[in-house]
N, C-alpha and C positions, 0 to 999 in steps of 0.2 A: 401473180401475187397469191400464192396459196395460203390457206388458213392453217396455222400450226397450233398445237395444243397449248404449249407452255412458252412463256417468254423467258429469255435468259436473264441472268442477273445484270449483265451489261445493258440489255435492252430496257429493263425496268429503271435503271439509273438514268438512262437517256430520256425516258418518258418523263420522269420527275423533273429533270433539268429543262426539258422543252416546255413543260407546263408552267414552270417558274418564269420562263421567258415570255409566256403569253400565247404560246402556240395552241391551236385547236386540236382536238383529237384526230380530225381528218388529216390535218397537215402532218401530225406526228406519224400517222399510219403511212403516209406517202414517204416521209423521210426515212422511216425504218423498213419500208417495203414489207409491211405486215398488214393483215386484214384489219379493216376498221373496227369490226366487232370485237376482235381480240383486245385492241387498245382500249375501247370503251369499257369492256368488261373489267380490265385491270384498274382503270380509273375509278369505276363505280365501287369496286371492292376496297380500294384504298381509301376512298372517302368515307366509307361506312366505318372503318376502323374496328376497334374492339368493342364488343357489345358491353354496355354498361352493366355492372353487377347489380342484380336485383337484391336489395336488402330484404332479408326475411325478417318478419316481426320477431322480436325477442320473446322468449318464454317469460311470462309475467311472474315476477317475484313479489310475494306479499311483504308488507312491512315487517311482520313477525319473522319471516325467513331472512329478510335483510339484516335484522338485528342479530340473528343467529350467525350469519356469515361474518359480520363485523367482529363478534366475540371470538369466533374460531380463528379469524385472521390474526387477532391479537395474541391468542394462545399458541398459535403454530407459526412462528416466524420462519420464513424461507420455504414454507410448504408450497406445493403446486396448487393451482386453482382447483383441480380435480379433487385433491386430498381435502381441501378446505370445504368444498361443497358436500363431499361424501360424509365428512364428519358431522354435517348438519342434516344428513338424510335427505338432501335435495338432489333429485335425479332428473335426467332428461334435459339438462341445460347444456347446450353446446359450448365448446371452449371459447369461442368469440364472445358469447354472452357473459360467460363467467368472468373473463378478463375485463370486459367493459364494466361490469358491476364492481369488480375489485379495484379498478383504476379510480373509482370515485372515493375510495376509502383507504387505499394503500398504494404502495409503489414497489417495484422490483428493485431489490438491492442485494449486494453480495454480503456474505458473512464478514464481520469485522474481526481482524486478527489481533485479538487482545484477550487477556485472561478474563473469565467471567467473574463478576462481583456478586456475591450473595449478601444477605443482610449483615452477617458477622463481619465480612470484609469492609462494608461501608461504615459500620460503627467504629472499627479499628482505624480506618482512614480519618474519620472525624476526630477521634481521640488523638491521633498523631498530629493533626493540624492544630488542635487546641494546645497541645503540649509545646509545639515549636513556634507558636505564633509570634512570640516576642524574641525569637532567636536572631542573633546577628549572623546572617548567612554568609557574610564575607569570610567567616572563620571555618566554614564547613567545606571539607574536601569530599566532593562527589565522585564516586568511583564506579566502574562497571567494566565488563568484558564485552567484546564484539568479535564475531567470527566473520571473516571476509573470504569469499571463494574466488576462484579464477574467473568465473563468468558473471558474477554479480547476481542480484535478485532477479527472478523471472519477470519478464515483461518490461524491463528497463530499456531494452534496445529498441527504442521507438523515437521517431523524429521525422522531420521534413526531408523529402527526397526531391531534387530538382527534376524537371521534365527532361526526359531523354536519358536520365541516369538510372542505374539499377541499384537496388538496396544491397549493401554488403552482406555476404553470406557468413553467418556466425560459425565459429569453429566448433565442431562437434567432437566430443570426447567419448571414447569407448568405456573408460572407467572413471568418469567424473573428474578427478583432479585434486580433490581435497580442498583444504582452506587453511587459513592462519588465524589463530586466536590471539586477540589483541586486548591488552589491559591499559586503562588510562584513568586519569583523574583530573578534575578541574576545581580550582579554588580561587575565588575573587576574579582576577583577570589572568590567571596563570594556568597553563596546561602542564600536567604532570605526566610524562611519558610522551608518546605511547611506548609500551614495552611489549615485546613479543613472547608469548608462551612457547616454549620449545616444542617443536613438531613431535607428535606422537604422545605427548604428556597429557594424561587425563587429570583434570583438576579435582582432586579429592582434598580433604582437609589438610593432609600433610604436604602434598605438592603445592597447594595454594599458599600455605604459610611460607614454604621454602621459596616460592616465587616472589612473594612480597619481600622477603629478606634480601634476596639477590638483586632486586630491582628497586622497588619503592624505598625501602629503608636505607640501603647502602648508597644508592645513587641520588636520592633527593632528600629524604626526611632528616638524615643525620647532619646535613649541611645547614639545617634551619636553627635559629636561635632558641634558647631555652624558653623565652617568653612566647614565641610562636608555638612551640610544642605544647606549652601549658594550656593555650587557648584553643588549639585546633580541635575540631570535631570530625571524626572519621565516619563517613557514610558508606555502607555497602548494602546490597539487597539481601534477600533471604535465600539465596542459593544454598544448597546443602553444604557445600564446601566453605561457605562464608559463615553460616549461622550455627555450625556444629559446636559442641562443647570444647573440642580440641582447638578449633580456630579462635573461639572466644577467650579461652584460657591463654593461648599463645599471644594474642593481642594485648591481653591484660598485663602479661609480663613485659611487654614493650611500652607499657604506660597508657595504652588506649583501652580504657574501661569506664564503666559507669556512664556518666554524662558525656564523656569524650567519645563514646561509641554510640552513634545515633541508632535508636530503634527504628525499624522500618516496617510499614504496614504491608500486608500481603497483597499480591497482584497489583502493584502500583508502579509500573514502568513510566506512566505518564507524569509522575511526580519527580522523576530524576532528570535534571537538566542535561546530564551528559548524553542522554538518549538523543537529544537534538544535535549534539556534536557528532555523534555517529552518523546521523542523517546528512550533515554537511560533508563529512569525509566521504561517505558512499556516493553522494551525488558527484563529487569531484573525481573519484577514481574510476567510476563507471560511466562517465559522461560520453555521449555519442556511441553508446553500446560497446565500450572498450572491453576487451578480454585480455587475459594474461596467460603466459605459457609456463610459468613456474611460480612456486610459492615465494621465492625470493623477490621476484619482480612485483608481485602484488603487495608484498610487505614494503618494498621501497616506495611504491605509490602511496601507501598509507602514511608513511613517514613524511613524504613530500607534501601531501595534502594537509596533514596536521601542522606542518611548519608554516603553511600559508594561512592558518586560522589565527587572526590577530587577537590581541588582548581585549579589544572592544567587543568583539563577537562573544568571547567567553564571559566577559563582564555582563553582557546583556542576558546571557543564559542564567548566570548565578543570581543576578538581581531580579529574575522573574519569580523567585520562590515565594515572596510575600503574596504576589497575585495568585499563585497556584494554591496556596493554603486557603486564601479567601474563597477561591472557586470551589475547593473541596467542601468547605463549610456551607457555601451557598447551594451546592448541589447535593447536600446531605450525604456526602461520601461517594457520590457518583463520579464517573470518569470526567476529566476536564479537558481531554485532548492534549496535544503537544504543540 
């Protein structure tokens, strides 16, 4: 029974199993035909485990420095802990201490994907809310465009995978694959469209007006009664192709002018209920990480998803406008979420 330097992985596993069964180190040595000292040494080392980390005392931060850090964190959103402390001329503080101090007054967050609001934007949002506070929103047609790609937004392909199963491998494209631009509108409990913008067409003022003529006006608007047209209010955002003098004059010739064309505050996608419709459609067409192999297939998926949106869902969106306006006023023009 010679003494060997190292135990094999198999032997170590057996030692653990024998110990669990209540065997002594001497009996284990006999079972494995190894030197008793080798077995005892392994057991002792295993029982010691990892040494506990000795917490070093934090560098003491004065109350004055703490106030400086708090002001810097408020002025420098998304900055690193090092940048915040350096801006306060506080040096010699390790990262762990910096983060521990910042955790008491801040939290790590990602940048929010929405247009920034300045003071002028907020004032215009408040003025808009006051102007339309008594509007009958069942007569407003809310419109917008949405671009859908073959693969969907980044990070959507996420979900539960059963044990023993492998996650599906997403299709990788050498040249992207492009997307489809979709236009639609909602009014009361009705969905207008969706209509597909012809592939390769860039929406400038002229192409936007021609698109509305070929789709919205010919296929939907002209079928409505005179009383409906008289009372309908057309909403569109401030995209250059929408708000240009050419488009405004063209819509005026169609009878959509003055109070029938809703003014829209800048940087306000959160106020347009059709944005919520886009979310419903995207969740449906990209569920379970679905990808598409052609622009026609993703367009067909959009049409199918839109067809499944019932009137009650649309009515819920359009009837949310009174609450949105009140929220804008309550938040003094700030974002209200969607």
